[in-house]
C-alpha positions as CSV (number, residue, x, y, z in Angstrom):
1,M,0.2,0.2,-0.1
2,S,1.2,3.4,-0.6
3,I,0.3,7.0,0.0
4,P,0.8,9.5,-2.8
5,W,3.3,12.3,-2.3
6,P,2.1,15.2,-2.9
7,S,-0.9,14.3,-0.8
8,E,-3.9,16.3,0.5
9,R,-1.8,16.9,3.8
10,A,1.2,18.2,2.7
11,S,0.8,19.7,-1.2
12,R,3.8,21.0,-3.3
13,T,2.3,24.2,-3.0
14,G,2.9,24.2,0.4
15,L,6.2,23.0,0.7
16,A,7.2,25.8,-1.4
17,E,5.2,27.9,1.1
18,F,6.3,26.7,4.4
19,L,10.1,27.8,2.5
20,L,8.7,30.9,2.0
21,A,7.2,31.7,5.0
22,A,10.2,29.9,7.4
23,A,12.3,32.2,5.2
24,M,10.4,35.4,5.6
25,L,10.3,34.7,9.3
26,V,13.9,34.5,9.7
27,L,14.8,37.6,7.9
28,G,11.9,39.6,9.3
29,V,12.9,38.8,12.7
30,A,16.6,39.0,12.4
31,L,15.5,42.5,10.5
32,M,13.9,44.2,13.4
33,R,15.8,42.6,15.5
34,R,19.1,44.1,14.3
35,T,17.2,47.0,13.6
36,L,15.4,47.8,16.9
37,L,18.7,47.5,19.2
38,D,19.8,50.5,17.1
39,Y,16.9,52.6,16.5
40,T,18.5,55.9,16.5
41,S,20.5,54.6,13.3
42,P,20.2,56.7,9.8
43,G,17.9,54.9,7.8
44,A,16.3,52.4,10.7
45,M,13.0,53.3,9.8
46,R,13.3,51.5,6.6
47,W,14.9,48.4,7.7
48,V,11.8,48.3,10.2
49,L,9.4,49.0,7.6
50,A,11.3,45.6,5.4
51,G,11.3,43.4,8.5
52,L,7.9,44.2,9.4
53,A,7.4,43.4,5.3
54,A,9.1,40.1,5.9
55,L,6.5,39.5,8.3
56,V,3.8,40.3,6.5
57,V,4.6,37.6,3.6
58,S,5.5,35.1,6.1
59,G,2.1,35.4,8.0
60,F,0.3,35.4,4.7
61,A,2.1,32.0,3.6
62,T,1.3,30.7,6.7
63,Y,-2.1,31.8,6.3
64,R,-2.7,29.9,3.0
65,I,-0.8,26.6,5.0
66,V,-3.4,26.7,7.4
67,R,-6.4,27.5,5.6
68,R,-5.2,24.0,3.4
69,R,-4.9,22.3,6.9
70,E,-1.7,21.1,5.9
71,Y,-0.8,20.5,9.3
72,P,2.8,18.8,8.5
73,W,3.8,22.2,7.1
74,I,2.4,24.0,10.6
75,L,4.5,21.8,12.8
76,G,7.9,22.7,10.4
77,L,6.5,26.7,10.5
78,A,6.6,26.1,14.4
79,A,9.7,24.5,15.0
80,V,11.4,27.2,13.1
81,G,9.3,30.0,15.2
82,L,10.2,28.2,18.4
83,L,14.2,28.8,17.6
84,F,12.9,32.7,18.1
85,Y,10.9,32.2,21.8
86,E,12.1,34.1,24.0
87,P,10.5,33.3,27.5
88,T,9.9,35.9,29.9
89,P,11.6,36.5,32.9
90,S,9.7,35.3,36.4
91,P,7.6,37.8,37.1
92,Y,8.3,38.6,41.4
93,V,4.2,39.0,41.9
94,V,2.1,36.0,42.6
95,V,-0.4,37.4,40.3
96,D,1.8,37.9,37.5
97,R,3.0,34.1,37.8
98,L,-0.6,32.8,37.7
99,A,-1.1,34.9,34.6
100,M,2.0,33.3,32.6
101,A,0.9,30.2,34.2
102,V,-2.4,30.4,33.1
103,R,-1.5,31.7,29.2
104,D,1.1,28.8,29.2
105,L,-1.2,25.9,30.1
106,A,-3.5,27.3,27.4
107,L,-0.8,27.4,24.6
108,I,0.1,23.5,25.7
109,G,-3.8,22.6,25.9
110,A,-3.9,24.2,22.3
111,A,-1.0,21.9,20.9
112,V,-2.2,19.3,22.6
113,L,-5.7,19.5,21.4
114,F,-4.4,20.2,17.4
115,L,-2.2,17.2,17.5
116,A,-5.1,15.0,18.7
117,R,-7.4,16.6,16.1
118,T,-4.9,16.2,13.1
119,M,-4.5,12.3,14.7
120,R,-8.3,11.7,14.6
121,S,-8.6,12.8,11.0
122,A,-5.9,10.8,9.9
123,D,-6.4,7.4,8.3
124,E,-4.3,4.1,9.0
125,L,-1.5,4.6,7.1
126,E,-0.9,8.0,7.8
127,R,-1.2,7.2,11.5
128,R,1.5,4.7,11.3
129,I,3.6,7.2,9.2
130,Q,3.1,10.1,12.1
131,L,3.9,7.4,15.0
132,E,6.8,5.9,12.7
133,A,8.3,9.6,12.4
134,L,7.7,10.4,16.0
135,S,9.9,7.7,17.1
136,W,12.3,8.5,15.0
137,S,12.3,12.3,16.0
138,Y,12.4,11.5,19.5
139,S,14.9,8.7,19.2
140,V,17.4,11.5,17.2
141,V,17.1,14.2,19.5
142,L,17.6,11.8,22.6
143,V,21.0,10.5,21.3
144,A,21.8,14.4,20.7
145,L,20.8,15.3,23.7
146,I,23.2,12.6,25.5
147,A,26.3,13.2,23.3
148,Y,25.3,17.3,24.6
149,A,25.4,15.9,27.8
150,L,28.7,14.4,27.4
151,A,30.5,18.0,26.1
152,E,28.4,20.2,28.3
153,D,31.3,21.7,29.3
154,V,32.7,23.2,26.3
155,L,29.5,24.0,24.8
156,P,26.8,27.0,25.2
157,P,24.0,26.4,27.9
158,L,21.1,24.4,26.1
159,R,17.5,26.4,25.6
160,G,14.9,24.6,26.3
161,P,12.7,26.0,23.1
162,W,15.9,24.9,20.6
163,V,15.3,21.2,22.4
164,A,11.3,21.6,21.3
165,S,12.5,23.1,18.0
166,A,14.5,20.3,17.5
167,L,11.8,17.9,18.3
168,L,9.0,19.5,16.1
169,G,11.7,19.7,12.9
170,S,13.0,16.4,13.3
171,W,9.4,14.9,13.4
172,V,8.7,17.1,9.8
173,A,11.6,15.5,8.8
174,A,11.0,12.0,9.8
175,W,7.6,12.1,8.4
176,L,8.5,13.7,4.8
177,L,11.0,10.4,4.3
178,A,8.7,8.0,5.4
179,S,6.3,9.5,3.6
180,I,8.6,9.0,0.8
181,R,9.6,5.7,1.4
182,Y,5.5,4.4,1.6
183,Q,4.9,6.1,-1.4
184,R,7.1,3.1,-3.3
């Protein structure tokens, strides 16, 4: 039994839009960070507008992917976006800590609902491909974390969003490889 690729869950158009959205997200964030750190320089507004335009293009491409419900590309974009996530420093007031905890729980709950909905709507072969990809991605990241632990003294500190990004990115890559393998 084979699954055609491109499929309705991940088309070539979606791949092109994913690459565009990811590239524009990286470019937009880089331009905005570079410019807003030195906003007094001449021509800073031009770079801010260029970064904003790149983020708008990324948002538009992401919207098209979401509208077609091509979930693997959405996970790939989440992996790229997590690289830029900077957690807020711990607030000192209890009310602020509770608000941040509720926000984080809402984000985790939305991710769990998204994945449950995706798996429920998939057929048996697609579920098998997703679970195989998930097992490969966790195995690869686990080996990478063990290698990092062995060389931790000479490497920079590891951040949680990088690990989450590696998990999602390797899941998407393993999903693509498994989809192509089952296509044959």
